N, C-alpha and C positions, 0 to 999 in steps of 0.2 A: 585203582578205580576210586573215584571221589565224587562227592557232591559239592556243588557250589552254592553258597548263600549270598545273594546280592542285597545291596542296601536299598533296593526299591521295594516298596510294599505292594501288595496285591492291588491296591487302589491307584497305583502309579506314582504315589508321593515318595519322596526321599525320606528314609528312616532317620530319626534323630534320637539320641545325640550322634554326632558325626564320628565319634571315636568308638562306636559300639563294637567294631571288628576287633580293635585292640583289647577292649574290655573282656569280650567273650574268650578270645584266644589266650589272653593273659591269665584268666582264671584257671584254665586247663593246662597251662605251661608249667614247667618245673625248672629249678635252677640246677645247673650242672656243677661239677667239681670246680670249674673255673669261675663260679659265681655269675655266670651269664645265663640269661633266660633261654630255655630250649623248648621249642614247640614240638608237640607230638602229632597226634592225628588230627588236630584242629589248629589251623595256622592262618595268619593273614596273607593275602596275596592281592595282586592287581590283575584285572582282566579288562582289556580295552580301556585302560586308564582309570578304571573304577576300583576302589578298594572293596574286596570281597572276603568271605570266609571260606576256606577250603577245608572240607571235612572228609577224611578218608573213610571209606565204607567199612574198614576193619574196626572202626570205633564201636559200632553196634555190637560186635561180638566180643571185642577185647575189654571194653569198659562201658557196659550198659547204662550205668548211672550218668556218665558224662554224655553219652548219646542221648539219653532222655532229657538232660539239661539243655543241650543244643536244640533238640527237636521241639521242646516246650517253648524255648525262647523264640524260635522261628514261627511256630503256630500262634503264640500269644501276641506277637507283634506284627502278624500278617506279612511276614517276609516270604520271599520266594526261594525255595531250595529245589534244585534240579540236578540231574546227572551232568557231570562235566563232559561235554561232547568231544569226540576225537578231533584233534587238530586245533583245539582252543589253546591259544598261547597264554600261559600262566606265568607271571613273574612273582616268585616267592620272595617274601621280605622277612627280615629278622636278622639276628646276629650272624654275620658272615654269609648271608644269602645274597647272591647276585645271579643265581642260575635261573635260566628260563627253561621250562619244560613243556612238553605237549600233554594235554589232558588225554585220558583214555576213556573209551566207552565203557559204561558200567555193564 
């Protein structure tokens, strides 16, 4: 179960800078033993051709500080965060990621 954060603000405008998804997910990622960046509960993805932020709901329980960081970022910048609907095609991106998966209802 996940939330999806889109790059469209509540006023309908596109959020800038355009690399905000990479910045937010990169801050919360870790480097693996192979020295490659590994995303955890917060990762970049594409939905309907738009770059979005995929936030697993377990983040709130597992890492409350990281969840607060993401929530505050979303609120402060007027972004839209909503439940990932069943059947939403999500293409995850990142090292070694080419897998498409279907979103689950929260």
